[in-house]
C-alpha positions in Angstrom: -20.1 42.7 -106.9 -23.6 43.2 -105.4 -22.7 41.7 -102.1 -19.5 43.7 -101.8 -21.5 46.8 -102.7 -24.0 46.1 -100.0 -21.2 45.6 -97.5 -20.2 49.3 -98.0 -23.5 50.5 -96.6 -24.1 54.2 -97.2 -20.6 54.4 -98.6 -22.1 52.9 -101.8 -23.4 55.4 -104.4 -26.3 53.1 -105.1 -27.3 53.3 -101.5 -27.4 57.1 -101.7 -29.4 57.0 -104.9 -32.0 54.7 -103.2 -32.0 57.0 -100.1 -32.8 60.1 -102.2 -35.6 58.4 -104.1 -37.0 56.9 -100.9 -37.1 60.4 -99.4 -38.8 61.8 -102.5 -41.5 59.1 -102.7 -42.1 59.2 -99.0 -42.9 62.9 -99.3 -45.2 62.3 -102.2 -47.0 59.5 -100.2 -47.3 61.5 -97.0 -48.7 64.7 -98.6 -51.0 62.8 -101.0 -52.4 60.8 -98.1 -53.0 64.0 -96.1 -54.7 65.6 -99.1 -56.9 62.6 -99.8 -58.0 62.2 -96.1 -58.2 65.8 -94.9 -59.2 67.7 -98.1 -61.0 65.2 -100.3 -62.7 63.6 -97.2 -62.0 60.1 -98.5 -62.3 57.3 -96.0 -58.9 56.4 -94.7 -59.7 52.7 -94.8 -60.4 53.0 -98.5 -57.1 54.8 -99.1 -55.3 52.1 -97.2 -56.9 49.3 -99.3 -56.0 51.1 -102.5 -52.4 51.4 -101.4 -52.2 47.7 -100.7 -54.0 46.8 -104.0 -51.6 49.0 -106.0 -48.7 47.3 -104.3 -50.1 43.9 -105.3 -50.6 45.0 -108.9 -47.2 46.7 -109.3 -45.5 43.9 -107.4 -47.0 41.3 -109.7 -45.9 43.3 -112.8 -42.4 43.5 -111.4 -42.3 39.8 -110.8 -43.4 39.0 -114.3 -41.1 41.7 -115.9 -38.1 41.9 -113.6 -35.3 44.3 -114.4 -31.6 43.6 -114.4 -29.7 40.3 -114.7 -31.6 37.3 -113.8 -30.4 34.6 -111.4 -31.2 30.9 -111.4 -34.6 29.8 -110.0 -34.5 29.3 -106.3 -36.4 27.0 -103.9 -38.2 29.0 -101.3 -37.3 28.3 -97.7 -39.8 26.3 -95.5 -41.1 29.4 -93.7 -41.4 31.5 -96.9 -45.1 32.1 -96.9 -45.3 32.5 -93.1 -42.6 35.3 -93.4 -44.6 37.0 -96.2 -47.8 36.8 -94.1 -46.0 38.4 -91.1 -44.6 41.2 -93.3 -48.1 41.7 -94.8 -49.6 42.1 -91.3 -47.0 44.6 -90.3 -47.4 46.5 -93.5 -51.2 46.7 -92.9 -50.5 48.0 -89.4 -48.2 50.7 -90.7 -50.8 51.8 -93.3 -53.9 51.7 -91.0 -52.2 53.3 -87.9 -50.5 55.9 -90.1 -53.7 57.0 -91.8 -55.5 57.1 -88.5 -52.8 59.4 -87.1 -53.2 61.7 -90.1 -56.9 61.9 -89.5 -56.5 63.2 -85.9 -53.3 65.2 -85.9 -51.2 67.4 -88.1 -48.5 65.9 -90.3 -45.8 67.6 -88.3 -47.0 66.0 -85.0 -47.4 62.5 -86.5 -43.9 62.6 -88.0 -42.4 64.0 -84.8 -43.9 61.2 -82.6 -42.5 58.6 -85.1 -39.0 60.1 -84.8 -38.6 57.9 -81.7 -38.1 54.9 -84.1 -34.4 54.5 -83.5 -34.9 53.7 -79.9 -37.6 51.1 -80.7 -35.3 49.6 -83.4 -32.3 49.3 -81.1 -34.4 47.2 -78.7 -36.1 45.1 -81.4 -32.8 44.5 -83.2 -31.4 43.2 -80.0 -34.3 40.9 -79.3 -34.8 39.6 -82.9 -31.4 39.8 -84.4 -29.2 39.6 -81.3 -27.6 42.8 -82.6 -26.0 44.8 -79.7 -25.5 48.5 -80.4 -22.3 50.1 -79.0 -22.6 52.5 -76.2 -21.5 55.6 -78.2 -24.2 54.8 -80.8 -26.9 54.4 -78.1 -25.8 57.7 -76.5 -26.1 59.5 -79.9 -29.8 58.5 -79.9 -30.5 60.5 -76.7 -30.8 63.8 -78.5 -33.4 62.2 -80.8 -35.5 61.4 -77.8 -34.9 64.8 -76.2 -36.1 66.5 -79.4 -39.1 64.3 -79.5 -40.0 65.3 -75.9 -39.7 69.0 -76.8 -41.8 68.7 -80.0 -44.5 66.4 -78.5 -45.1 68.3 -75.2 -45.5 71.7 -77.0 -47.2 70.6 -80.2 -50.5 72.6 -80.7 -52.4 69.7 -82.5 -51.9 67.1 -79.8 -54.7 64.4 -79.7 -54.5 61.2 -77.7 -56.0 59.0 -80.4 -53.6 60.5 -83.0 -50.7 60.1 -80.6 -51.5 56.4 -80.0 -51.9 55.8 -83.7 -48.6 57.4 -84.5 -46.9 55.2 -81.9 -48.6 52.1 -83.3 -47.2 53.1 -86.7 -43.8 53.4 -85.1 -43.9 49.9 -83.6 -45.1 48.2 -86.7 -42.6 50.0 -88.9 -39.7 49.1 -86.7 -40.7 45.4 -86.4 -41.1 45.4 -90.2 -37.7 46.8 -90.9 -36.0 44.5 -88.5 -37.8 41.4 -89.8 -37.2 42.3 -93.4 -33.5 42.8 -92.7 -33.5 39.4 -91.0 -34.8 37.6 -94.1 -32.6 39.6 -96.4 -29.6 38.3 -94.5 -30.7 34.7 -95.5 -27.7 33.3 -97.3 -29.6 30.3 -98.7 -32.3 32.3 -100.5 -32.0 35.7 -102.1 -35.2 37.7 -101.6 -36.1 40.3 -104.2 -37.9 43.6 -103.6 -40.7 42.4 -105.9 -41.3 39.4 -103.7 -41.4 41.6 -100.6 -43.9 43.8 -102.4 -46.3 41.2 -103.9 -46.7 38.4 -101.4 -47.0 40.7 -98.3 -49.4 42.9 -100.4 -51.7 39.9 -101.0 -51.6 39.1 -97.3 -52.3 42.8 -96.5 -55.2 42.9 -98.9 -56.8 39.8 -97.3 -56.4 41.5 -93.9 -57.7 45.0 -94.9 -60.6 44.0 -97.1 -62.8 42.8 -94.1 -61.7 45.9 -92.1 -62.7 48.1 -95.0 -66.2 46.6 -95.0 -66.6 46.8 -91.2 -65.1 50.2 -90.5 -65.4 52.3 -93.6 -68.3 54.8 -94.1 -71.3 53.4 -96.0 -70.7 55.8 -98.9 -66.9 55.2 -99.0 -66.9 53.4 -102.3 -70.2 54.6 -103.9 -69.1 58.2 -103.4 -65.9 57.9 -105.3 -65.6 60.2 -108.4 -63.2 59.9 -111.3 -61.0 62.6 -109.8 -60.9 60.7 -106.5 -60.1 57.4 -108.2 -57.2 58.9 -110.1 -55.9 60.5 -106.8 -56.2 57.2 -105.0 -54.3 55.4 -107.7 -51.6 58.0 -107.5 -51.4 57.7 -103.8 -51.1 53.9 -104.1 -48.4 54.2 -106.8 -46.3 56.6 -104.6 -46.7 54.2 -101.7 -45.5 51.3 -103.9 -42.4 53.3 -105.0 -41.7 54.3 -101.4 -41.8 50.7 -100.1 -39.9 49.3 -103.1 -37.0 51.8 -102.6 -37.0 51.1 -98.8 -36.7 47.4 -99.3 -33.8 47.8 -101.7 -32.1 50.3 -99.3 -32.4 47.8 -96.5 -29.9 45.5 -98.3 -27.2 48.2 -97.7 -27.9 49.3 -94.1 -28.7 48.0 -90.6 -32.2 48.4 -89.1 -30.9 51.1 -86.7 -29.3 53.1 -89.5 -32.5 52.8 -91.5 -34.5 54.2 -88.5 -32.1 57.1 -88.1 -32.4 57.8 -91.8 -36.2 57.6 -91.4 -36.0 60.1 -88.5 -33.9 62.6 -90.6 -36.5 62.2 -93.4 -39.3 62.9 -90.9 -37.6 66.0 -89.7 -37.5 67.3 -93.3 -41.1 66.3 -93.8 -42.2 68.2 -90.7 -41.0 71.5 -92.2 -42.3 70.7 -95.6 -45.7 70.1 -94.0 -45.5 73.4 -92.2 -44.9 75.1 -95.6 -47.6 73.2 -97.5 -50.3 72.9 -94.9 -49.5 76.0 -92.8 -49.5 74.0 -89.6 -48.8 76.1 -86.5 -45.7 75.1 -84.6 -44.1 76.7 -81.5 -40.5 77.8 -81.0 -39.9 74.8 -78.8 -41.2 72.5 -81.5 -38.7 73.9 -83.9 -36.0 73.6 -81.3 -37.0 69.9 -80.8 -36.6 69.3 -84.5 -33.2 70.8 -84.5 -32.2 68.6 -81.6 -33.4 65.6 -83.5 -31.3 66.5 -86.5 -28.3 67.1 -84.2 -28.8 63.6 -82.8 -28.7 62.2 -86.4 -25.3 63.8 -87.0 -24.0 62.4 -83.7 -25.2 58.9 -84.7 -23.5 59.2 -88.0 -20.2 60.1 -86.3 -20.5 57.3 -83.8 -21.3 54.8 -86.6 -18.3 55.9 -88.6 -16.1 55.4 -85.5 -17.6 51.9 -85.0 -17.2 50.7 -88.6 -14.1 52.5 -90.0 -11.6 49.8 -88.8 -13.8 47.0 -90.3 -14.1 48.9 -93.6 -10.3 49.4 -93.8 -9.7 45.7 -93.1 -12.2 44.8 -95.9 -10.4 47.2 -98.2 -7.1 45.6 -97.5 -8.5 42.1 -98.1 -10.0 43.3 -101.4 -6.6 44.6 -102.5 
């Protein structure tokens, strides 16, 4: 039942539930991060380390107290820990680059730059998975890039360091989604979301702890108050929930669809950030966001055109 459910992709109600919760937790994570870094003046390296540590703690609890029906114990594949280390490195890259971007640019600009993720993912999916995207689907991504160009070239908060950091987040996130999809497709071993949380989290903690001591401000830890500690814990928990729902969603959709859903999410977060943080945007920035959303609808139509015969054939087989 689970495998047939996953084959439905976004036609599955479970996938839509995961998508909604992923959007909600992503919004909580983004705005909590911005509040902690920009308003509470907490060192971004400390915030990143707290997010990874919370992922390790919650992932460990989830491994010990798993939910749902339990399967028989499995023997991990030979490259199991190497895969977990790679995901941990990419996770650390997403966190560190993302927090650096928030430090130098507005939320709206950081999210707009990262809306180019579908193009990155198409190329990476082809190189890593050998997955060739049809021409109509590729053409539907052009409006996303056009919207990005409009938003980026006229954004009032442009900063080169912030732009490079946002692009670094983009690259790490796309590599992460493609590689996670690759190991989720493993037919000999069924990876759980808890495993993808805990073991990469341990690897990320080992990577980020030395970085914290080298790059964080001298008073980053000593200056933490009770209020700051509670806020950091909340930010870490939201990040854990965001990544957990993302990993579960990846079982249902392709890396390119995941990136397009991410782009749509970012377009929504751009305008939420405008409302919450009163970031100034130009008319062309708003037009660019509308073009991005238009590209998402085109992609959805092209994907339905691509998969509808396959789905009908699967339905006939099931009957």
